[in-house]
C-alpha positions in Angstrom: 90.9 103.5 107.7 89.0 105.2 110.3 88.8 108.3 108.7 86.1 108.9 106.2 86.1 111.7 103.3 84.1 114.3 103.7 81.9 116.6 100.8 83.0 120.6 101.4 82.6 122.9 97.9 84.7 120.8 95.0 86.8 118.8 97.3 86.6 115.7 99.5 88.3 116.7 102.8 90.0 113.7 104.6 91.3 113.1 107.8 91.2 113.4 111.5 92.0 117.3 111.4 88.5 118.1 109.8 85.2 116.9 111.4 82.7 115.2 108.8 80.3 118.1 107.3 78.4 118.0 104.1 78.7 120.1 100.8 79.6 123.6 100.7 77.9 126.3 98.3 77.7 126.3 94.6 73.4 126.9 95.5 73.4 128.8 92.3 75.4 125.8 90.2 73.3 123.4 92.0 70.0 125.1 91.3 70.8 125.9 87.5 71.8 121.9 87.1 68.6 120.7 88.4 66.8 123.4 86.4 68.6 122.4 82.7 67.3 118.6 83.8 63.9 119.7 83.6 64.4 121.9 80.5 63.0 120.9 77.4 65.4 120.4 74.7 66.5 121.5 71.2 64.4 118.4 69.9 61.8 118.7 71.6 61.3 122.5 71.2 61.2 121.5 67.4 58.9 118.7 67.9 61.1 115.7 67.5 62.0 113.0 70.0 65.3 113.2 71.7 67.4 110.4 70.2 70.2 110.5 72.9 70.7 111.3 76.6 70.8 114.9 77.8 74.7 116.1 78.3 74.7 118.2 81.7 78.9 119.8 81.2 80.3 121.1 84.6 83.7 122.9 83.5 86.3 124.3 85.6 90.5 123.6 86.3 91.1 121.0 88.7 90.8 122.0 91.8 87.9 123.9 91.2 85.8 121.8 92.8 84.0 120.5 89.7 83.9 117.0 90.8 82.9 117.2 94.0 79.7 119.6 92.6 79.0 116.6 90.0 79.0 113.8 92.8 76.7 116.2 95.1 74.3 116.8 91.8 74.3 113.2 91.4 73.7 112.4 95.0 70.5 114.8 94.9 68.9 113.5 91.7 70.1 109.8 91.6 66.4 108.7 92.7 65.1 109.8 89.4 67.2 107.1 87.8 66.2 103.6 89.3 68.7 101.8 87.3 71.7 103.3 89.2 74.6 105.3 88.7 77.5 104.5 86.5 81.1 106.5 86.8 83.9 106.4 84.8 87.3 108.3 84.7 88.4 109.7 81.3 91.9 110.6 82.1 94.9 109.4 83.7 96.1 111.4 87.0 98.9 112.8 84.4 96.3 114.1 81.8 96.5 111.1 79.7 92.9 110.3 77.8 92.1 107.2 78.3 91.2 104.6 75.6 87.3 104.6 75.1 87.6 100.8 74.6 88.6 100.6 78.7 86.5 103.0 79.7 83.3 101.3 78.0 84.4 98.2 79.4 84.5 99.4 82.9 81.1 100.6 82.5 79.9 97.2 80.9 81.3 95.4 84.1 79.8 97.6 86.5 76.6 97.2 84.6 77.5 93.1 85.0 77.4 92.8 80.9 79.8 90.6 79.3 82.4 92.0 77.1 84.2 89.7 74.7 87.7 90.4 75.3 89.6 92.0 72.8 86.9 93.8 71.3 87.8 97.3 70.0 86.1 100.7 71.1 83.3 100.5 68.3 82.0 97.4 69.7 82.5 98.0 73.0 80.9 101.4 72.8 77.8 100.1 71.3 77.2 96.9 73.1 77.1 99.4 76.1 74.8 102.3 74.2 72.9 98.8 73.4 73.0 97.7 77.4 71.4 101.2 78.3 68.6 101.4 76.1 66.1 100.0 78.2 67.7 101.1 81.2 67.2 104.8 83.2 70.9 105.8 84.5 72.8 108.1 85.4 75.8 108.1 84.1 79.1 110.5 85.4 82.2 111.0 82.8 85.0 112.4 85.3 87.9 114.1 83.7 86.8 114.4 79.7 89.7 115.7 78.0 87.3 115.7 74.7 83.6 116.1 73.1 85.3 112.4 71.0 85.3 110.7 74.6 82.1 112.0 75.7 80.2 111.3 72.3 81.5 107.4 72.3 80.0 107.0 75.6 76.7 108.7 75.1 73.7 106.7 75.3 70.6 106.3 72.8 68.2 106.7 75.4 66.4 110.1 76.1 65.3 108.9 79.4 69.4 108.8 80.6 71.3 111.7 82.2 74.8 112.1 81.5 77.1 114.2 83.5 80.4 115.4 82.1 83.1 116.9 83.7 85.8 118.8 81.6 88.0 121.5 81.7 86.7 123.3 78.7 83.8 122.9 76.4 82.5 119.5 74.5 82.4 121.0 70.9 80.3 119.0 68.6 77.8 117.6 71.2 74.5 118.8 70.5 72.4 120.9 73.4 75.1 120.6 75.9 74.0 122.3 79.1 77.1 124.1 80.4 78.0 125.4 83.8 81.5 126.6 84.3 82.7 127.3 87.8 85.0 130.2 89.6 85.8 130.1 93.2 83.6 129.7 96.1 81.8 132.4 97.8 83.4 133.7 101.1 80.9 132.5 103.3 81.5 129.2 102.0 84.9 129.5 101.8 85.7 130.6 105.3 83.1 127.8 106.6 85.6 125.1 104.8 88.6 126.9 106.8 86.7 126.7 109.9 86.7 122.7 109.6 89.7 122.6 109.7 90.8 125.5 112.2 87.7 126.0 114.2 85.6 128.7 114.7 87.6 130.6 117.0 90.4 131.7 114.7 88.3 132.5 111.6 85.9 134.8 114.4 89.3 136.6 116.2 90.5 138.1 112.9 87.8 137.9 110.0 89.4 140.2 108.1 92.7 138.2 108.0 90.4 134.8 106.9 88.7 137.1 104.0 92.5 137.9 103.1 93.3 134.0 102.8 90.1 133.3 101.2 91.1 135.9 98.5 94.6 134.7 98.3 93.2 131.5 97.3 91.1 133.3 94.8 88.2 130.8 96.7 89.4 127.7 95.3 88.7 125.1 97.0 91.9 123.0 96.7 93.9 125.7 97.2 91.5 126.5 100.7 91.6 122.4 101.5 95.7 122.7 102.0 95.6 126.3 103.5 93.3 124.4 106.5 95.5 121.2 106.3 98.6 123.8 107.0 96.7 125.5 109.8 95.1 122.9 111.3 98.6 121.3 111.8 99.7 124.4 113.5 97.1 125.0 116.8 99.1 128.1 117.6 99.6 129.9 114.2 97.0 133.0 113.4 95.3 133.2 110.3 97.1 136.1 109.8 100.6 134.0 109.7 99.3 132.1 106.5 97.6 135.1 104.9 100.6 137.1 105.1 103.0 134.4 103.6 100.9 133.9 100.4 100.8 137.5 100.0 104.8 137.7 100.2 104.7 134.9 97.3 105.3 136.0 94.0 102.1 136.3 91.6 103.4 133.5 89.3 101.4 130.4 89.5 98.0 129.7 90.5 96.7 129.9 94.3 97.0 126.4 94.2 101.0 125.9 93.4 101.8 128.9 96.1 99.5 127.3 98.7 101.1 123.6 97.9 105.0 125.1 97.8 104.2 126.7 101.4 102.7 123.1 102.6 105.8 120.9 101.2 108.6 123.3 102.4 106.9 122.9 106.0 107.1 118.7 105.9 109.7 117.6 107.5 111.8 115.9 105.0 110.9 112.2 104.9 107.2 113.1 104.6 108.3 115.6 101.5 110.3 113.2 100.0 107.1 110.7 100.3 104.9 113.0 99.0 106.9 114.0 96.2 107.6 110.5 95.3 103.8 109.8 94.8 103.3 111.4 91.6 104.9 107.8 90.0 102.0 105.7 91.8 100.1 103.8 89.0 96.8 104.8 88.4 96.9 108.0 91.5 95.8 105.3 93.7 98.6 104.2 96.5 98.8 102.0 99.3 101.3 101.8 102.2 103.4 98.6 100.1 103.4 101.2 97.3 105.0 104.6 99.2 107.1 101.5 101.5 108.6 100.6 98.0 108.5 104.0 96.8 110.1 105.6 99.5 112.4 102.7 101.0 110.9 102.7 104.3 109.0 100.2 106.1 105.4 99.7 105.9 104.2 100.9 109.4 106.4 104.0 108.3 104.7 104.5 105.0 101.2 103.7 106.6 101.4 106.7 109.1 103.0 109.3 106.8 100.0 108.5 104.5 97.8 109.3 107.2 99.3 112.6 107.9 99.2 113.7 104.2 95.6 112.7 104.3 94.6 114.9 107.7 96.7 117.5 105.6 94.7 117.3 102.8 97.2 116.1 100.7 95.5 112.7 100.1 92.2 111.6 99.9 91.5 108.2 102.1 89.5 105.9 99.7 86.6 103.4 100.8 88.3 100.3 100.5 88.4 96.8 102.6 92.4 97.9 102.4 94.1 101.1 103.0 94.2 102.7 100.0 94.6 106.4 99.0 94.0 108.7 95.8 96.1 111.8 94.9 94.0 114.5 93.6 94.3 114.8 90.0 95.0 118.8 90.9 97.7 117.8 92.5 99.3 115.1 90.6 101.4 117.7 88.3 102.4 119.5 91.1 104.3 116.7 92.9 105.7 115.7 89.6 106.8 119.2 89.3 108.2 119.1 92.5 109.8 115.5 92.5 111.8 116.6 89.0 113.1 120.0 91.2 114.3 118.3 94.8 115.0 114.2 92.9 117.8 113.3 90.5 116.4 111.4 87.7 118.1 108.4 89.2 116.7 108.8 92.6 113.1 108.7 90.3 114.0 105.9 88.0 115.4 103.6 91.3 112.0 104.8 93.4 110.0 103.5 90.4 111.9 100.0 90.2 111.5 99.8 93.9 107.6 99.5 93.1 107.4 97.7 90.6 109.7 94.9 92.1 107.8 95.1 95.3 104.6 94.5 93.2 106.1 91.3 91.8 106.9 90.0 95.2 103.1 90.9 96.3 101.7 88.7 93.0 104.2 86.0 93.8 102.8 85.8 97.3 99.5 86.4 96.1 99.8 83.3 93.9 101.7 81.4 95.9 98.8 81.4 98.6 96.8 79.1 96.2 99.1 76.2 95.7 98.4 74.5 98.9 99.3 71.5 97.5 103.1 72.8 96.6 106.3 72.1 98.8 108.2 74.1 96.8 105.3 76.9 96.7 105.1 76.5 100.3 108.7 77.2 100.8 109.2 79.8 98.8 106.1 81.5 100.6 107.7 81.1 104.1 111.3 82.4 102.7 109.3 85.9 101.8 109.3 88.6 104.7 106.0 88.7 106.8 104.7 92.0 105.4 104.8 90.5 101.9 102.9 87.4 102.9 98.8 86.8 102.8 97.2 85.5 105.7 94.5 83.6 103.9 93.9 82.7 99.9 90.8 85.0 100.9 92.9 87.9 101.4 95.0 87.3 98.6 91.8 87.4 96.2 91.0 90.3 98.2 94.2 92.3 97.6 94.5 91.1 93.7 90.4 92.7 93.7 91.0 95.9 95.6 94.5 96.5 93.8 93.4 95.6 90.5 93.2 99.4 88.6 96.6 99.9 90.3 98.4 96.6 89.2 96.8 96.9 85.2 98.0 100.8 85.5 101.5 99.5 86.9 101.9 97.4 83.6 101.5 100.0 81.1 103.8 102.3 82.8 106.2 99.8 83.1 106.1 99.3 79.5 106.0 103.2 78.4 108.8 103.9 80.4 110.9 101.5 78.0 113.8 101.6 80.9 112.5 98.8 83.0 111.6 96.0 80.3 113.4 93.5 82.3 111.0 94.5 85.9 108.2 94.7 83.0 108.5 91.5 82.0 108.5 89.8 85.3 105.5 92.3 86.6 103.2 91.4 83.6 104.3 87.5 83.8 103.4 87.2 87.8 100.4 89.2 87.1 98.9 87.0 84.7 99.4 83.8 87.1 97.9 85.5 89.7 94.9 86.4 88.3 94.5 83.1 86.5 95.0 81.7 89.8 92.1 83.7 91.6 89.8 84.6 89.1 90.5 82.1 86.2 91.0 82.2 82.7 88.2 83.0 81.3 87.1 85.5 84.0 90.2 87.4 83.5 90.7 87.1 79.7 89.6 91.1 79.3 92.5 92.0 81.7 94.7 89.2 80.2 94.4 90.2 76.6 95.6 93.9 77.3 98.8 92.1 79.0 99.4 90.0 76.7 99.5 93.2 74.2 101.9 94.8 76.3 104.2 92.0 76.3 104.2 92.1 72.6 105.3 95.6 72.6 108.4 94.8 75.1 108.9 92.0 72.7 108.6 93.7 69.5 111.2 96.7 71.4 113.8 94.1 72.2 113.6 91.9 69.5 112.5 89.0 71.7 110.9 86.7 69.3 110.2 84.0 71.4 107.8 85.7 73.9 106.4 87.8 70.8 105.5 84.1 69.4 104.0 83.4 73.3 102.1 86.8 73.1 101.0 86.5 69.4 99.3 82.8 70.3 97.8 84.3 73.6 96.3 86.7 71.3 94.9 84.9 68.8 93.2 81.9 71.1 91.4 85.2 72.6 90.6 86.5 69.5 89.6 82.6 68.2 87.1 81.9 71.3 85.6 85.7 70.6 84.8 84.5 66.8 87.7 86.9 65.7 88.9 84.2 63.5 90.6 85.9 60.4 92.4 88.3 63.4 93.8 84.8 64.8 94.5 83.4 61.7 96.7 86.6 61.1 98.4 86.2 64.5 98.8 82.5 64.4 100.7 82.7 60.9 102.7 86.0 62.8 103.5 83.4 65.5 104.6 80.9 63.6 107.0 83.4 62.3 108.5 84.5 65.3 108.4 81.0 66.4 110.8 79.8 63.4 113.0 82.9 64.2 113.4 82.1 68.1 113.8 78.5 66.7 111.3 77.2 69.6 109.7 73.8 68.9 106.6 74.4 71.0 105.7 77.6 69.3 106.1 76.1 66.0 104.0 73.1 66.5 101.2 75.2 68.8 101.2 78.0 65.9 100.8 74.9 62.8 97.8 73.7 64.5 96.6 76.5 65.3 96.6 78.0 61.9 94.9 74.7 61.1 92.4 75.3 63.9 91.6 78.9 62.3 91.1 77.6 58.8 89.1 74.7 59.8 86.7 77.2 61.7 86.8 79.2 58.5 85.2 76.2 56.7 89.3 75.6 54.6 88.9 71.9 55.2 91.6 71.2 52.8 94.5 73.7 54.1 93.1 72.5 57.7 94.1 69.1 57.2 97.2 70.6 55.2 98.0 72.5 58.5 97.1 69.5 60.7 99.8 67.4 59.0 102.7 69.7 59.2 102.0 70.1 62.9 101.4 66.0 63.1 104.9 65.5 60.9 106.9 68.1 63.5 105.4 65.7 66.3 106.9 62.5 65.4 110.2 63.9 64.3 110.0 64.8 68.0 108.5 61.8 69.4 105.8 63.7 71.2 103.6 60.2 70.8 100.3 62.0 72.9 100.1 65.0 70.5 100.5 63.3 67.4 98.1 60.9 68.2 95.7 64.0 69.1 96.7 65.6 65.9 95.6 62.3 63.7 92.4 63.4 65.3 92.3 66.9 64.0 93.3 65.5 60.7 90.1 62.9 60.7 87.4 65.8 62.0 88.9 68.1 58.8 88.5 65.0 56.0 85.2 64.3 57.8 83.9 68.0 57.5 84.7 67.8 54.2 83.0 64.6 53.3 86.5 62.9 52.9 85.4 59.7 54.8 88.1 57.4 53.5 90.6 59.4 54.6 88.8 59.9 58.1 88.5 56.8 58.5 92.0 56.1 58.5 92.9 59.2 60.6 90.7 58.0 63.3 92.1 54.3 63.2 95.5 56.2 63.4 94.5 58.1 66.4 92.8 55.0 68.1 96.0 53.2 67.7 98.0 55.7 69.2 96.4 56.6 72.3 96.1 53.2 72.7 100.2 52.9 73.0 100.2 56.2 75.0 97.6 54.0 77.6 95.5 57.0 77.2 91.7 54.8 77.3 89.5 57.2 77.8 91.3 59.4 75.0 91.0 55.6 73.3 87.4 55.5 73.5 86.9 58.7 72.3 88.5 58.2 68.7 86.7 54.7 68.3 83.7 56.8 68.7 84.2 59.3 66.5 85.3 56.6 64.1 82.0 54.9 64.3 80.1 58.0 63.6 82.4 58.7 59.9 81.8 54.8 59.5 78.0 55.4 59.3 78.1 58.5 57.2 80.1 56.2 54.8 77.4 54.2 54.9 78.6 51.5 56.7 76.8 50.5 59.6 77.5 47.4 60.7 81.3 48.1 60.8 79.7 51.3 62.8 77.9 49.1 65.5 80.9 47.0 66.1 83.6 50.3 66.3 80.7 51.4 68.8 80.5 48.2 70.9 84.5 48.4 71.3 84.4 52.0 72.5 81.2 51.1 74.8 83.7 48.3 76.3 87.1 51.1 76.4 84.4 53.8 77.9 84.1 51.6 80.8 87.3 50.7 81.3 88.5 54.6 81.3 86.0 55.2 84.1 84.5 58.6 82.8 80.7 58.6 83.8 80.2 61.2 81.1 82.1 59.5 78.7 80.3 56.3 79.1 77.2 57.9 78.5 77.7 59.6 75.3 79.5 55.9 73.7 76.0 54.7 74.8 74.0 57.4 73.3 75.9 56.8 70.1 75.3 53.7 69.9 71.7 53.8 70.8 71.5 56.3 68.1 73.2 53.6 65.6 70.7 50.7 66.5 67.8 53.2 65.7 69.5 53.4 62.2 69.6 49.1 61.8 66.3 48.7 62.8 66.5 47.9 66.3 64.7 50.3 68.7 64.3 48.3 71.4 68.2 47.5 71.9 68.6 51.4 71.4 65.8 52.0 74.1 67.7 49.9 76.4 71.3 51.4 75.9 69.7 55.3 76.1 68.1 54.0 79.7 71.8 53.1 80.1 73.3 56.7 79.4 70.3 58.0 81.9 71.3 55.7 84.8 75.0 56.2 84.4 74.5 60.1 83.8 72.0 60.4 87.3 75.0 58.4 89.5 77.2 60.9 88.0 77.6 63.9 91.4 75.2 67.2 90.4 78.1 69.0 91.4 81.0 67.1 90.3 84.2 69.0 89.2 84.7 68.9 85.4 88.5 70.0 86.1 90.3 72.8 84.8 90.2 74.8 82.0 92.1 74.0 79.2 93.3 76.0 76.5 91.9 75.7 73.1 95.0 73.8 71.6 95.0 71.6 74.5 91.4 70.3 74.6 90.5 66.7 72.9 89.0 67.5 69.5 87.1 64.5 69.3 83.9 65.5 70.3 80.8 63.1 71.1 78.1 64.1 69.4 74.8 62.5 69.0 74.2 61.2 65.4 70.5 62.1 65.3 71.0 65.1 66.8 72.8 66.1 63.6 69.7 65.8 60.8 
């Protein structure tokens, strides 16, 4: 997009009809807000140190210019806060409050502070406050729906400043400095109109211009739409629009009356596109979204969006890809217009087209990364050109830019309740695209939310197989982030769902994971029992590789419990299984672990023989790290047998092997926890 948004008295004017300008009016409000920053707080007056950041409140109804005033204040004082400005929006376009957990996570991401996936809002809010203790930041919270949201995110750092934008007071937060907005002063309102119409049309009929300002009650959003209407009609006089507004009934706000005139004057196709934009997730729309909603070409949608932007009905978002934002004050008006002019079935069809387009874009986004797959290339070539990405980088950029809208699409699709099939496809493709471009670990916080949505749909539709999969995915994240008790409960629920679905994979995975959770909790007897149940299932299904791995997990549980005899038998079974499966590396690892247990059991000579055998098999495997680890294990054993010279030789050999390994060697793709080899190689001397 070449058109840039410009600040005005309370709205962002966008489009080529309005030239670049600066913030208008609000001189008194800005002066008072800046004075409030300097003014002593109640704690200071009473002689106490301020325990929390100062809070400034800019209150006003949507369309009053409250956000633009907040942004102008931030621009003027940002240099006082060397650690930067953090922004978060606390309401969806339809007014639904944004969960504190989501807002805190976005703020932590802006600070580059890792936030554990699946953490609750209390933990994330505490982490945010802890991260701000040593920082001097300015925090702008837009569209706050209540004091609870703001209070949860309020830093315990008096050197910080929090600016909240809301429709009403923040009752319950001490020492809030409010600034309540009304309309613009006449001079600023006329200047705002002049930016759209040019000076001549205002100066030749100043009384009509002032009458128009009065009809709009000085409201910046209404004046913006009025200016866009006049800019699109160079021959129309300001008096024409003023008369039309005065002729309207007194019902509704000035903004709704101006919007009604603007909407009625649009060509029918553009008016329909505008109304359907109320369905855009997160209030963000790109040409593809508009194209799918209206059922038109992407090019036509792009032209229409630019035209609507020039009229002040949309804002162009600064982004590497064309993207537009629906002003929050217009969202309820768009929804009301859609409900009046479009049948419910038409709106549902438009929503379905949008979700289907999103699914196909996500498929294309993932397929471009699968360069080695002929099937993926063939599927990609079968897609329309408009849905294809030229390079993996372009696909990754699209996924990054559209991430908020994509996640919002999933939430809205699930909340709709009538498009669950599309919602399931959307979430499946979203997970795959994120894993392909971002990686499982980096995308874990977003994926956790998606898996929760999958679980909601599965429970609502009675889909036990999908319920089991969602529970397993959620439990895996819980386990990785230390919430082992929560993970155990979800693994057990997944086992019940897997049995209901008669899904052998889910049953086996759940039983093994229940065992892993008990192992993490230190209940080694139950861990071994659950691993044994999973092993029995694998043996019954002749799944030999998994059976060999489970023998290793049983051995690990026995080792931790000090039952070295049972552990040795299980490691021998694991080694035999891996050897039959021709998995040389796993065979070597199992032998190394067997040697460790033999050493624990007080059988150093047997341990030495097993170590030597492990070294031989590790060499056959061609795994340099494994060879080095087994050499170190052998060195530790020789030390305990009183042969330090031989031990030094083997340690030197391990160092030589590691030096030969490439410094930036690829360790391979990430593996889920349940699939990882449990036979961890550890130096006995380090175990104390």
